[in-house]
LOLUMBA-533520 format. One record per residue (C-alpha): residue number from 1; chain; x, y, z. Coordinates in Angstrom, 1 decimal, always signed. Layout:
BEGIN
PT   n chain      X      Y      Z
PT NUM     A      X      Y      Z
...
end
This chain:
BEGIN
PT   n chain      X      Y      Z
PT   1     A  +29.7  +10.2   +5.9
PT   2     A  +27.4   +7.0   +6.3
PT   3     A  +28.0   +5.1   +9.3
PT   4     A  +27.2   +1.4   +9.3
PT   5     A  +26.6   -1.1  +12.0
PT   6     A  +28.2   -4.5  +11.4
PT   7     A  +28.8   -8.1  +12.9
PT   8     A  +31.9  -10.2  +12.0
PT   9     A  +32.2  -13.7  +11.4
PT  10     A  +34.9  -16.2  +10.5
PT  11     A  +35.9  -18.8   +8.1
PT  12     A  +38.0  -21.3   +8.9
PT  13     A  +40.3  -23.9   +7.0
PT  14     A  +43.5  -25.4   +7.6
PT  15     A  +45.2  -22.8   +5.8
PT  16     A  +44.1  -19.3   +7.4
PT  17     A  +41.4  -17.5   +8.6
PT  18     A  +38.9  -15.0   +6.5
PT  19     A  +36.2  -12.8   +8.0
PT  20     A  +32.8  -11.2   +7.1
PT  21     A  +31.4   -8.3   +8.2
PT  22     A  +27.5   -7.5   +7.1
PT  23     A  +26.9   -3.7   +7.6
PT  24     A  +23.7   -1.8   +7.2
PT  25     A  +23.1   +1.7   +7.4
PT  26     A  +22.9   +3.7  +10.7
PT  27     A  +19.0   +3.8  +10.6
PT  28     A  +18.7   +0.1  +10.9
PT  29     A  +18.9   -1.8  +14.1
PT  30     A  +22.1   -3.0  +15.7
PT  31     A  +23.4   -6.4  +15.1
PT  32     A  +24.2   -9.0  +17.4
PT  33     A  +28.0  -10.3  +16.8
PT  34     A  +27.9  -14.0  +15.8
PT  35     A  +30.9  -16.7  +15.0
PT  36     A  +31.2  -19.2  +12.3
PT  37     A  +30.4  -22.7  +13.4
PT  38     A  +32.9  -24.5  +11.2
PT  39     A  +34.4  -28.0  +11.5
PT  40     A  +38.2  -28.2  +11.5
PT  41     A  +38.4  -29.5   +8.4
PT  42     A  +35.2  -27.6   +6.7
PT  43     A  +35.6  -24.2   +5.4
PT  44     A  +32.4  -22.3   +5.5
PT  45     A  +31.2  -18.5   +5.8
PT  46     A  +28.5  -18.6   +8.7
PT  47     A  +26.5  -15.2   +9.8
PT  48     A  +24.4  -15.6  +12.8
PT  49     A  +22.5  -12.8  +14.3
PT  50     A  +19.0  -11.8  +15.1
PT  51     A  +17.0  -10.4  +12.0
PT  52     A  +18.2   -6.7  +10.9
PT  53     A  +15.7   -4.2  +10.0
PT  54     A  +16.5   -1.5   +7.5
PT  55     A  +13.9   +1.0   +5.6
PT  56     A  +12.8   +0.2   +1.9
PT  57     A  +15.8   +1.2   -0.3
PT  58     A  +18.6   +1.4   +2.1
PT  59     A  +21.7   -0.9   +0.9
PT  60     A  +22.8   -3.6   +2.7
PT  61     A  +26.7   -3.9   +2.8
PT  62     A  +28.9   -6.9   +3.2
PT  63     A  +32.6   -6.4   +3.7
PT  64     A  +34.8   -9.3   +4.1
PT  65     A  +38.5  -10.7   +4.2
PT  66     A  +39.4  -13.9   +2.8
PT  67     A  +42.6  -15.5   +2.5
PT  68     A  +45.1  -14.0   +0.1
PT  69     A  +45.5  -16.8   -1.9
PT  70     A  +41.7  -16.7   -2.8
PT  71     A  +42.6  -13.4   -4.6
PT  72     A  +40.4  -13.4   -7.8
PT  73     A  +37.5  -15.7   -6.3
PT  74     A  +33.9  -14.3   -6.9
PT  75     A  +32.0  -13.8   -4.1
PT  76     A  +28.1  -13.5   -4.5
PT  77     A  +25.4  -12.0   -2.4
PT  78     A  +22.1  -14.0   -2.8
PT  79     A  +18.7  -13.2   -1.2
PT  80     A  +15.4  -15.2   -0.6
PT  81     A  +12.0  -13.9   -0.1
PT  82     A  +10.3  -14.5   +3.2
PT  83     A   +8.8  -17.9   +2.9
PT  84     A  +10.6  -18.9   -0.4
PT  85     A  +13.5  -21.1   -0.5
PT  86     A  +14.7  -20.0   -4.1
PT  87     A  +17.8  -17.9   -3.7
PT  88     A  +18.5  -15.2   -6.6
PT  89     A  +21.6  -13.3   -7.0
PT  90     A  +21.9   -9.6   -6.0
PT  91     A  +25.6   -8.5   -6.7
PT  92     A  +29.1  -10.1   -6.7
PT  93     A  +32.6   -9.1   -6.1
PT  94     A  +35.9  -10.2   -6.5
PT  95     A  +38.3  -11.1   -3.9
PT  96     A  +41.7   -8.4   -4.3
PT  97     A  +45.2   -9.5   -4.2
PT  98     A  +45.1   -8.7   -0.3
PT  99     A  +42.0  -11.0   +0.3
PT 100     A  +39.3   -7.9   +0.6
PT 101     A  +35.9   -7.6   -1.0
PT 102     A  +32.7   -5.8   -0.8
PT 103     A  +29.1   -6.7   -1.7
PT 104     A  +26.4   -4.2   -1.6
PT 105     A  +22.4   -4.4   -2.8
PT 106     A  +19.4   -2.3   -2.0
PT 107     A  +16.4   -4.4   -1.1
PT 108     A  +12.7   -4.1   -1.7
PT 109     A  +11.2   -6.5   +0.6
PT 110     A  +12.2   -8.9   +3.6
PT 111     A  +13.5  -12.0   +3.5
PT 112     A  +17.1  -13.7   +3.9
PT 113     A  +20.7  -13.0   +2.7
PT 114     A  +23.6  -15.4   +2.2
PT 115     A  +27.0  -15.4   +0.5
PT 116     A  +28.7  -18.0   -1.9
PT 117     A  +31.9  -18.5   -3.1
PT 118     A  +31.1  -18.5   -7.1
PT 119     A  +34.7  -19.0   -8.1
PT 120     A  +34.2  -22.1  -10.0
PT 121     A  +31.7  -20.3  -12.5
PT 122     A  +28.8  -21.4  -10.9
PT 123     A  +27.1  -20.9   -7.6
PT 124     A  +29.2  -23.4   -5.4
PT 125     A  +29.8  -23.3   -1.7
PT 126     A  +32.9  -22.7   -0.2
PT 127     A  +35.0  -25.7   -0.3
PT 128     A  +38.4  -25.6   +1.9
PT 129     A  +41.7  -25.9   +0.0
PT 130     A  +43.0  -29.6   +0.5
PT 131     A  +39.7  -31.1   +1.2
PT 132     A  +38.7  -34.4   +0.0
PT 133     A  +35.4  -34.5   +1.2
PT 134     A  +32.1  -32.7   -0.1
PT 135     A  +31.4  -29.1   -0.5
PT 136     A  +31.4  -27.1   +2.7
PT 137     A  +28.2  -24.4   +3.7
PT 138     A  +27.5  -21.2   +2.1
PT 139     A  +27.2  -18.5   +4.8
PT 140     A  +24.1  -18.9   +7.2
PT 141     A  +21.0  -17.1   +5.9
PT 142     A  +20.5  -13.8   +7.8
PT 143     A  +17.0  -12.7   +8.2
PT 144     A  +16.4   -9.0   +7.1
PT 145     A  +13.2   -7.5   +7.8
PT 146     A  +12.6   -4.6   +5.1
PT 147     A  +10.4   -1.9   +6.4
PT 148     A   +8.2   +0.1   +4.0
PT 149     A   +8.4   +3.6   +3.6
PT 150     A   +5.7   +6.2   +3.6
PT 151     A   +5.8   +9.4   +2.0
PT 152     A   +3.2  +11.8   +3.2
PT 153     A   +3.3  +15.8   +3.9
PT 154     A   +4.2  +16.6   +7.5
PT 155     A   +1.8  +19.7   +7.8
PT 156     A   -0.8  +21.6   +9.9
PT 157     A   -4.4  +20.7   +9.1
PT 158     A   -7.0  +23.5  +10.5
PT 159     A  -10.8  +22.8  +10.2
PT 160     A  -14.0  +23.4  +11.4
PT 161     A  -16.0  +20.7  +13.4
PT 162     A  -18.2  +18.8  +10.6
PT 163     A  -15.4  +19.5   +7.8
PT 164     A  -13.4  +16.5   +6.5
PT 165     A   -9.3  +16.4   +6.8
PT 166     A   -7.8  +14.5   +3.6
PT 167     A   -4.2  +12.9   +3.9
PT 168     A   -2.7  +12.0   +0.7
PT 169     A   +0.7   +9.8   +0.4
PT 170     A   +2.2   +7.0   -1.1
PT 171     A   +3.3   +3.9   +0.4
PT 172     A   +6.9   +2.3   -1.1
PT 173     A   +6.9   -0.2   -2.4
PT 174     A   +4.1   +0.7   -4.4
PT 175     A   +1.7   -2.0   -4.6
PT 176     A   -2.4   -2.3   -4.9
PT 177     A   -4.6   -3.4   -1.8
PT 178     A   -1.9   -2.6   +1.2
PT 179     A   -3.8   -1.4   +4.2
PT 180     A   -3.0   +2.0   +5.6
PT 181     A   -4.4   +3.6   +8.6
PT 182     A   -4.7   +7.5   +9.8
PT 183     A   -4.2   +7.9  +13.6
PT 184     A   -4.4  +10.7  +15.8
PT 185     A   -3.3  +10.7  +19.5
PT 186     A   -5.6  +11.1  +22.2
PT 187     A   -5.3  +10.2  +25.9
PT 188     A   -2.0   +9.3  +25.6
PT 189     A   -2.4   +6.8  +23.1
PT 190     A   -3.0   +6.2  +19.3
PT 191     A   -6.6   +6.0  +18.0
PT 192     A   -7.3   +4.9  +14.3
PT 193     A   -9.3   +7.6  +12.4
PT 194     A   -9.6   +6.2   +9.1
PT 195     A   -8.3   +3.2   +7.2
PT 196     A   -7.8   +2.8   +3.0
PT 197     A   -6.2   +0.5   +0.5
PT 198     A   -3.5   +1.5   -1.6
PT 199     A   -3.7   +2.0   -5.4
PT 200     A   -1.6   +0.5   -8.0
PT 201     A   +1.5   +2.4   -7.6
PT 202     A   +1.1   +3.0   -3.6
PT 203     A   -1.2   +6.0   -3.3
PT 204     A   -3.8   +6.3   -0.9
PT 205     A   -6.3   +8.8   +0.5
PT 206     A   -7.3   +8.9   +4.0
PT 207     A  -10.3  +10.9   +5.0
PT 208     A  -11.5  +12.0   +8.7
PT 209     A  -14.8  +13.9   +9.4
PT 210     A  -14.0  +15.5  +12.7
PT 211     A  -16.7  +16.4  +15.2
PT 212     A  -15.1  +17.4  +18.7
PT 213     A  -12.8  +20.6  +18.8
PT 214     A   -9.2  +20.2  +19.8
PT 215     A   -5.8  +19.5  +19.0
PT 216     A   -3.8  +16.1  +18.2
PT 217     A   -0.7  +14.9  +16.3
PT 218     A   -1.5  +12.5  +13.5
PT 219     A   +0.4  +10.1  +11.8
PT 220     A   +0.0   +7.5   +8.9
PT 221     A   +0.8   +3.6  +10.0
PT 222     A   +1.2   +0.5   +7.8
PT 223     A   +1.2   -2.4   +9.9
PT 224     A   +3.3   -4.4   +7.6
PT 225     A   +2.8   -7.8   +5.9
PT 226     A   +4.6  -10.7   +4.4
PT 227     A   +6.6   -8.5   +1.9
PT 228     A   +7.6   -5.5   +4.1
PT 229     A   +7.9   -4.5   +7.6
PT 230     A   +5.6   -2.0   +9.5
PT 231     A   +6.2   +1.7   +9.6
PT 232     A   +5.0   +5.1  +11.0
PT 233     A   +5.2   +8.5   +9.3
PT 234     A   +4.1  +11.7  +10.8
PT 235     A   +1.7  +13.6   +9.0
PT 236     A   +1.3  +16.6  +11.0
PT 237     A   -1.1  +18.2  +13.5
PT 238     A   -4.6  +18.6  +13.4
PT 239     A   -7.0  +21.2  +14.8
PT 240     A  -10.5  +21.4  +15.0
PT 241     A  -12.2  +24.6  +15.8
PT 242     A  -15.8  +25.5  +16.9
PT 243     A  -17.5  +28.6  +17.1
PT 244     A  -17.8  +30.2  +20.3
PT 245     A  -18.8  +33.9  +21.5
PT 246     A  -15.9  +36.2  +22.7
PT 247     A  -15.2  +39.7  +23.9
PT 248     A  -11.7  +41.3  +24.8
PT 249     A  -10.3  +43.3  +28.0
PT 250     A   -7.4  +45.0  +29.0
PT 251     A   -5.8  +42.7  +31.5
PT 252     A   -3.6  +45.4  +33.1
PT 253     A   -4.4  +44.4  +36.6
PT 254     A   -3.9  +41.1  +38.4
PT 255     A   -5.7  +37.9  +36.9
PT 256     A   -7.2  +34.8  +38.5
PT 257     A   -4.3  +32.6  +37.5
PT 258     A   -1.8  +34.8  +39.4
PT 259     A   +0.3  +35.4  +35.9
PT 260     A   +0.2  +37.4  +32.7
PT 261     A   +0.3  +35.3  +29.6
PT 262     A   +1.3  +37.6  +26.6
PT 263     A   -1.3  +36.2  +24.2
PT 264     A   -3.9  +35.7  +27.3
PT 265     A   -7.6  +34.9  +27.2
PT 266     A   -9.9  +34.1  +30.1
PT 267     A  -12.4  +31.1  +30.6
PT 268     A  -14.6  +30.2  +33.2
PT 269     A  -13.6  +26.4  +33.6
PT 270     A  -10.3  +25.6  +31.8
PT 271     A   -7.5  +25.1  +33.8
PT 272     A   -4.8  +27.8  +34.1
PT 273     A   -2.2  +27.2  +31.7
PT 274     A   -4.5  +25.4  +29.2
PT 275     A   -3.3  +26.8  +25.7
PT 276     A   -6.0  +27.3  +22.9
PT 277     A   -5.8  +28.2  +19.3
PT 278     A   -8.1  +30.9  +18.1
PT 279     A   -8.9  +31.7  +14.2
PT 280     A  -10.8  +35.0  +13.2
PT 281     A  -11.1  +36.7   +9.7
PT 282     A   -8.1  +34.3   +8.4
PT 283     A   -6.0  +35.0  +11.3
PT 284     A   -4.8  +32.4  +14.1
PT 285     A   -3.2  +32.9  +17.3
PT 286     A   -2.5  +30.3  +20.3
PT 287     A   -3.3  +31.9  +23.5
PT 288     A   -2.8  +30.5  +27.3
PT 289     A   -5.7  +30.8  +29.8
PT 290     A   -4.7  +32.8  +32.6
PT 291     A   -7.6  +34.6  +34.1
PT 292     A  -11.7  +33.7  +34.8
PT 293     A  -14.6  +35.1  +32.8
PT 294     A  -16.3  +36.3  +31.0
PT 295     A  -19.3  +36.1  +32.9
PT 296     A  -22.0  +37.0  +30.5
PT 297     A  -24.4  +34.8  +28.7
PT 298     A  -23.5  +33.5  +25.3
PT 299     A  -19.7  +34.4  +25.8
PT 300     A  -17.3  +31.8  +26.4
PT 301     A  -14.0  +33.6  +26.0
PT 302     A  -12.4  +37.1  +27.0
PT 303     A   -9.5  +37.8  +25.0
PT 304     A   -6.6  +40.1  +26.4
PT 305     A   -5.5  +43.0  +24.4
PT 306     A   -2.6  +41.2  +22.6
PT 307     A   -4.7  +38.2  +21.6
PT 308     A   -7.4  +40.3  +20.2
PT 309     A   -4.9  +42.4  +18.6
PT 310     A   -3.3  +39.6  +17.0
PT 311     A   -6.8  +38.3  +15.6
PT 312     A   -8.0  +41.8  +14.6
PT 313     A  -10.8  +41.2  +16.8
PT 314     A  -12.8  +44.1  +18.5
PT 315     A  -15.9  +44.5  +20.4
PT 316     A  -18.1  +41.1  +20.5
PT 317     A  -18.4  +38.6  +18.0
PT 318     A  -17.8  +34.7  +17.3
PT 319     A  -14.5  +33.2  +17.0
PT 320     A  -13.2  +29.7  +16.2
PT 321     A  -11.5  +28.0  +19.0
PT 322     A   -9.9  +24.7  +19.5
PT 323     A  -11.4  +24.2  +22.9
end
């Protein structure tokens, strides 16, 4: 069941009280409550809140109650693009016999929303019954930040140092020339690895030539523009391997680190407990440093019996490691 966050506002006139509730899907930011700012003899719809944020394609839902005597009136939901003053209609609804109505629309870009009473057959603002003065206000504009969407596979990417990682995806809404970035998380922060511009349908290709071995999560970032707000999307985990000499041993005795990892490995310098990914002849395994060694020139790793068995490794050979 879809949950909605909402802000309630009021419409005042000499004959009664109506209410509006602007709702968005649960993924959007919570709204701050606001009240109508109406003069005693001036009916109005007025929505006051901080800007809300929704993902591209999600619906904004406007629920409201009006005076029962307004049954049959048409309520119109309008939208203006960010930085523009021209309003266009998104949807409309008729007030039912008990005074309720509901409006909904999916937004493709950022801007502002407002509601009007179009019961006269044109977009006329709300006018209080019995008023002899001018028309009242339409609802106050509600700023809406529509975040773009990124479609990108969330996958494990493994490659050797010097090889290129390629990340393909699509940014929605699809427009040409929008800048996206591939980022990796290093030393507690996100570092930009590559940037690219989208094609006509929003498609993109990001490419990164890895040099140093290691593992890091990666993501695609769109920083936002006039049309849409920023968005980040997980693109998986990148593991870069290097070639290193290795041997294997049976660690049935004590270890220098004081514990036995099931998939264990000995190294001369890495801290105890460090995890390392290995690849060999098409197999892979992640092992934990639990011992010291090997103390033989040209060898960086001593795999325990379980790690060696998982890789199908025997004797002395070159393995690919992430450290």
